[in-house]
N, C-alpha and C positions, 0 to 999 in steps of 0.2 A: 366951580362952587355953585353958581346959579343953576347949572345943569343938574347937579346932584340934588339940590333942594327941590327943584321943579319935578324931578323924577319921583322923589319920595312923596311929595304932596299929591301927584297924580295917582300914585299907588294907594295912598290913604283915601283918596276920593273914589276909589273903586274902578278907575278907568282901566287898570291892568290887574284886575282881581285874579289871583292865582289859586284861590281856594276860599273856604268860609272864614270869615274873620271873627266868628263867635268864639267866646272863651270856652275852654274845657272840652274841645273836640278831641275824641280819642285818637291816638296816632294810628297809622295803618298797621294792620296785622303783620307781625314779623319784623317790625321796626326795631333795630338793635338798640340795646340799652344806651349806648353812647350817642345814639341819634334821637332819643326821645326828647320831646319838647318839654322843658321844665316849666313849672308854675302854671300849667294848664294852658299855656299860650299855643296858638296854632302856628303852623309853618309860616303863614303870611306875617304873623306878629314878629317872629324871629327875623324874617327877611327885612321887615321895616326897621327893626332894631339894628340889624347889621348895617343897613344903608345909612341910618342916622348916625351911627358911630363913625362911619366913613366921613360923613358930612362934618361931624364935630371935630374929627381928627384933622381934616383939611383946613378947618377954620383956625387952627392954632397959628398965630401970626409968625412964630419963629421957624415954622417948617414950610417947605414947599408942598404943593399938592401931592406929588407923587411919593416923596419920602414919607409924608404923614400916612399915606395909604399903606405903604409897605410896613410902617410901624404898626398900624392897626392890624394888618393881616397876621403879623408875627405874634402880637400880644393877645389878640382877641380870637384867634382862629379856633381855640378849643372851647369857646364859650357859646358857639352857635352851631347849628347843624350844617352839614356839607352843602345842602341846598341854599341855605342863607349865605354861605360864603360865595357860592357861585353867583348868587344874585348880586351880592356886593361887588364882585369882580365885574359883572356886567354893567352895573351903574358906573363903575370906574372907567370902563371903555368910553362911555359918553363924555365923562369928565376929561379924560385924556385927549379925546379928539377935539374938544372945544376950549380947553384951558389955554392960557397964555403960555408961550414957550418957556420951558423950565430947563435947568441945567441938564445936559444930555445924559450924565451919569445917573441922575435920579430917574429919568424916564426909562433908562435901560433896566434899572432895578425892578420897576413895575412890570415892564414887559417880560422880564425873565420870570417873575412871580406868576404872571398870568400863564405863560407858556408851561411852567412846571405843573401848576395845579390842574389846569384844564387838559393838559396832555395826559395826565394820569386818569382823569375821569373818562375822556373819550377813548383812550386805549383800553381801559378796563371794559368799556361797553363793547368794543370791537371783538373781544374774546368771548363774549357771552353769546352762545349759539341762539338763544331765544330773542335776542335783540336784532332787528332787521339791519342789515349792513347799509341800506340806503339811508337810514337815520344817522348812522355813524359817519358816513361820507359827508352828509350835509353839515353835521356839527363840526367835523374836521375842516371842511371848506370855510365855514364861517370864522372859526378861530384863526386859521392860517391867513385868511384875508385881512383880519385886523392886525395880526403880527407883521405881515408883509408890508402893510401900509405905513408902519412906523419904523424908521431906521434905528437900530440899536447903537449905543455908544460903547466905547471901551474895546478891549481886545478879547472879550469873552465870546463864547459861541453865540451865534445869532439866535433871536427868539424862536424862529422857525425850527432851527436845528435842535434847540432845547425842547421845543414842543415834541418833535419827532422822537427824541431820546426818552422823554417821559411818556409818550404814547406807547413806546415799546415796553417801558417799565409797567405801565398799566395793564398791558396784555399779559405780561409775566405774572403780575399780582393775581389776575383772575385765573390764569392757568394753574397757578400754585395754590389756588383756593384761599388766598389772603384777602380777596375782595369778594363780597357776596353779590351775585348777579341781581338779586332783588334790590339791594341798596344801590347798585350801579344804575339800574333801571330808573329808580327814583331821581338820582342825580341828573341823568340824561334828560328825563322828562321835565324836570324843573328848568334846566337850561333851555330846552325846546320851547317851553311855555313863555319864558322870558323873551327870547328873541322873536318868537312868532307874534305874540301880543304886542310887543314893543313896536314891531314893524307895522302892525295893523293900526295902532293908535296914532302913529306918526305918518300915515299915508298921505295926509293932506296938510296944507299950510306951509309956512316958511320960517318957523322958529328954528333956533340953533339945534334943538334936539331933533327936529324933523329932518333938517338937512343932514345931520349925522346918520340917522337911520337910512335915508335915501342913499347917501354915499356908501354906507356899509353894504346895502343890498346890491348896489352896482358892482362893488368890488367882489362880492360873493358870486354874483352871476358871471362875472368875467373870469373868475378862478375855476369855475366848473369845467372839467374837460368835456369835449364833444367828440363825436365820431368824425366830424369833418375837420381836417387839419387847417382849412382855410380860415376857420374861426380863430385860430391862434395867431394869425398874422404871418406875413411872408418870411419873417426872420426867425420864427420860433418853430422848433421841431419837438414834438412830444417826447418827453423823457430825456432830452439832451440839454444840458446847460454848459456854461463855461467850465464847470468843475466836475461834472459827472455824466455818465451814460447809464440809464436805468434799464435793467432787464427783469423780466418776470418769469416765474416757473409755477405752473399749477401741478400739484403732485400730492400723493397721499403722505401726509405728515402725521397722521393718526390712523387708527384702525388696523385691520388685518394685514395690510400691505405697506405699512408705514416705513419699513426698512428700505424699501425701494426708493421712495421719495427722499428720505433722509440722505441716502448714499449718493443719489444723483446730485442733490443740492451741495453736498460736501465736495464732490469732485469739481463742480463748476466753480465754487467759491475758492477752492485751492488754486486753480489757474488764475482767477480774477485777482486774488490777493498777491500772487507773484507778479502779475502784470502791473498792479498798482504800486508795488514796492519798487518796480523798475521805472517808475515815472508815469504810468498810466498810458492812455491813448491820446497823444498830443496834449498832455497835461490833464486830461480828464480821467477821473477814477471810475472804475467799473463797479456797479452795485447790483446785487441780485436780491429781488424781493420774492418771497414765496407765499403762496396761498394754498391752503389745505382743501382738497376736494375729496379726500378719503377714498379715492379710487371709485367714486360713484358718479356716473354721468349727471345725475340729478343735481349734484352740487357743483358741477364744473362751470356752468355759466356764471354762478355767483363768484366763484374763484377768479374767473377771467375778468369779471367786472371789478372785483376788488383790485386786481393788478392794474387795470386801466384807470379806474376812477379814483381809487384811493392812493395808489403809488405812481400813477402816471408813467407807466413804463414805455420805453421805446420799442421793445421787441420781446418776443417770448423765446426762451431757450431751455431745452431739456424737459419739456412737459412729459409726464409719465403716464403711459397706458394707451391702449387701443380704444376701449369703450369711451373713455374720457376724451380722446382725440376726436372721435366722431362728433362730439359736441363742441369742443374747443376750436377745431379747425375752421368751421364756418364763421365763428365769432371773429377770429383773426382775419380771415380773408375778407369779410364784409368791411373791415376797417383798414384793409390793405396794410396790415402789420406783419412783420417777418415772423415766421414760425419755424424756428431752427433747431435741428438736432434733437427731435423728440425721442424719448426712450420707448420706441415701439418699431416693429418691423412690418406693420400692417400695410397693405396696399392702398388703404384709404389715403395715405400720405404720399402715394407714388403714382399719381395720375400720368397718363400719356395723352398729349404732351404735359409736362409737369406744371403744376400751379406755380405762378410766378413767385409767390411769397413763401413757398414751402421748400426747405432744404433739409436733407437727411445726411447724417454721417454714416450710419450703420447699414449693414446688409439687411435684406428683408427676411421675413419669416419664410417666404417661399424658398429663398436661397438656403436658409438654415435647414429646413425640413428636407429639401431636395438632397442636400449633402449627406444628411444622416440616413435617409432611405437608401441612398447609394452605398453608404458604409455598411449598413446592416445586411444588405443583400450580397454585396461583393466581398466584403471583408469578413463577415460573420456567418455567411451562409444561410441567412434567414429568408424564407420564401415570402413574397409580398403578402399572401393571404394570412401569414402568421404575425403580421404587424397590426397593432391597434393604436388608437389615439385616446389619451385621457386629457380632456380639455375643459376649459371654462365655457360655460354655456352663454356666450355672448360673442361680440364681434372679434374679440381677441382669440377665442377658441375657434371661431369660424375661419379666421385668417390662417391659423396653424393647420387646421384640418384640411382646408383647401390646398395648402402647400403639399401635404402628405399625399392626398389623393391624386393630385396632378403628377407628383413624382412617381407614384406607383403605376399610373396609367402609361407613363413614358417607357417603362421597362419592357423589354422585348418579350420576356417570358411571363408577363403579368396576365392573369386570367380576367383582369378588369372587373373584379367583383367589388362590392362596396366594402370600404375599410370600416371596421368596427369602431364606433365612437362612443366613449364613456364620458359622461358629463358630470360636472358639479356646478353649483351656483356660486357666482362671484362673491368674494368677501366672506365665504364660509369654508369650513373644512368638512362638510357633509359629503362623504365619499361612499356611503353605504350602498346607495343605488348602483353606483358605478361598479363596486365590488360584486354585487349580486349579478349584474349583467355579465361581468367577466367570468364569474364562476359558472354561469349557466350557458355560456357560449359553446356551441356544439363543436367548433373546430378549435384546435389548440392554438394558443397565442404564445409566442416566444419573445416578443419585443414590444414594448409600449413606449410611444413617443408622447411625452407629457407637454402640454401647452397650458401651463398653470403657474400660479404664484407659489412662493416657497412653502407656505404652511400646508395647503391642501396637497401639494405635490409630495411633501415629506410623509404626510399621514397615509396617502395612497400607496406610496412605496413601502412603508412599514407593513401595512395590512396585506398588500398583494404579495409581498415577499414571503410572508408567513404561509400563504397558499401555494405560491409558485417560487421555490427557492432559487431556481436558475433563470428567472426572468431577467431580461436586459431592459434597463430603463434609460431613456435618453430624455433630455430636457432642453427646450430652447432657452436662449440667453436671458430672457425676461424673468426667468425663475429667481434669479439672484443667487449666484453660486455660494457665497459665504452664508447667506441666510438659510439656504437649503441645507448646507452642511450643519449649521447650528441647530436647526430643527430636528434633523435626523439624530444628532447627538442627544438632544433633549428627550427624544422619543426612545432612546436607548437601542437604536437599530445597530445590531452587531454585524450583520451580513451586508457590507457596503460594496460588494463585488458588482461590477458592471453598472455603476451609476455614472452616467455620462452627461456632460453639459456642453452644448455647442456655444461658442463665444464669437463676439464680433470685435473683440479687442485682443491684443496679444496676452498670453498668460502672465498674470501679475507675479507669478513665482519666478519669472525669467530675469535676465540680466541685460536686456537691451538698454541702450542709452535712454530711450523714452520711459521705460519702466523705472529705471533708477532715478530719473529726474522726478517722475511722479511720486515715487516713494519718499524722496528727500523733501519735496515741497509739502506733501501730505503731513509728514512728521513735523515740519516747521509750523504749519498753520493749524493743524488738528492733531496734536501729539498723542491724544488718547485713541485715535482711530487706527485701525489696521488696514493694509491694502485690500481693496475689494474690487471685483470686476465691474460693478455698477458705478462706483465712484470713479474708477478709471475711465469708463465711458464718458461720464460727465466731464472729466478733466480733458479728454481728447476733444470732445465737442466744444468746450470753452476755448481750447487752444486754437481750433480752427476759426472760431468767431474772432478771437483776438488778431489772428493773421489777417482776416478780411477787414477788420476795422483799421488796422495799420495801413493796409493797401488803399483803403477808400479815401484817406486823407482827412484833413481837419474839418473841412466843410461837409458835414455828414448829414444824410437823411436816408430814409428807407430805400428810395429808388436808386440812389447812388450805391448803397451797400449791396442791393440785389445785382446791379450791373457789375460790381466788383467781384462778387461771388461767382457769377457766370463766366468770368475770365480766369478763374483760378485753375491752373493746370499743374499736375505733378507736384503738388505741395508736399514737401518733405518735412514732417514733424517727428520722424523717427519710427514710423510704423513698419518700415522695410519695403514700402511701396509708396508711390505718389498718390495723393488724394486728388480727385478730379471732379470739377463741376463745369457745366456749360449750359447754354440755353436749352439744350435737349436733354441734359442729364443733371438732375438735382440730387442725386445720391452719390456721395463722395467715395464710398467703399463698398466693395462686393466680396470682401475677404471673410472667410469662415475659419476659425480655429476650433479644435475640439480638446476637451479636458476630461479626465476621469478621476473620480474621488479615490484616494488611497486610504489605507488603514490608519495612516498617521494623521488623517484629517486635512490633508492638503490635496491640491489638484495637480495632476501631472498631464503633460501634453501627450495626446495620441494622434496618430495619422489617420485621416479619413479615407485615404486611398492607399 
């Protein structure tokens, strides 16, 4: 009570001035009608009014501090702005930290209310692209530090878990446009001003309020993740608790390549859900957190930081893409974090000797393109000089093109000429320049190996097929077979003859035990999804991770998991061959399958030799 009154009087005295106290100040432009300040009062006026109502409510003799505050929040919430409510909640933190012990159930109600309301605000801010993620991380750290410091009572979900749930709800509200980013920015800014100026005004002295601020700051500092695991103490491992192990995936979840990220995530989560339902890993549940980099390297560092700083993940699994891996890999290696099962076949992840913290399930692009060049020349009678490459103009395209040229140069009858390369820009379907170069090429081209994502690949096939009806098109596995088929259907491509995709997983149309298990579990956990080559790869990647975790034992850390992976030989998960890792070999599979699109819209297996 004394803390609340002291805080309000300090605000009235201007020590924590959050804005002009003059009457009649116009609200900010774009302020929603429901947020306007009534009676000409400023935002500060309403904040003070909210805080004084809290003080008055707590003064009611028949009610404890916390239950009165909860009553105030429920009754008065619609009478003040969101910023004023946030302010009142912040005042309540100080009261809660200094009040005499109250019944545990009353304190639990307050904590749940704090977790609910502030979780929604911070979550909504996280989903606003114009709000810097560093601000959201700091706000999240401050709130969770308060919630962690106060044990909840009863059998309900912990305040931290409730905050996380409402954080997710806030994200959804912004994504679904139920929250305005302009309003969210104001809410977050108000919260930032309160805790920043509160800390500044309490930096010196030894009053109860100052001690609360100092303790709060210490808790916040301790909760911030660092790159050095030593800062966490000898008994703590990033992303691992008694109840869960946290993994992160940076992938395109929006934009032109979003289907690839979505399917990889679904496959991993399918295997994780199955493992969790079977008891988890020594009682720990597996959780996957995703960050959207839109398949743009410029966004990948922020995505990786979100996974580390916001979600505190133990390791990365299933990251999507080559150009993004070029950025993500150094970030993981600098922190000695495991980078497992990325959805790319580029050699940047296949160093010799292998990087200690990088493990791949899949075959490389060099192996895929080598197999398809051999197929085109030996099985289809195509001359090496009649092969061209349609590729993304970045490190992904470079990796595929290098594989093709190396394979062509190894052929005995090759004239060792330059393989024609036709480029397009990442995250676009601008294929006109590539078509012009193909049309004007002086030597006939009979087969094109595409190293592209599904949308530009489909458009290029559509347009090139109109010019060259008998052209053979092959695609590396990253194209996303289902997505490519769907795009071709949407473009109304009738002539689907000789559209081939090399695969690094068994055909999902098959009936092997692993395929059947994958389909069954996919239907259980994602009943609206259909079997897909990308999600199947995510599923296999996660199954291998689960196997390694089980072998590593209950006392888990990154080094022990790496050592376990390097001893895994002939691991049989139903692929028809054993997956092998060792100190010298961090790629588990070198197997290539090939499929061809049928008129029925399915893929059938074909032999490469």
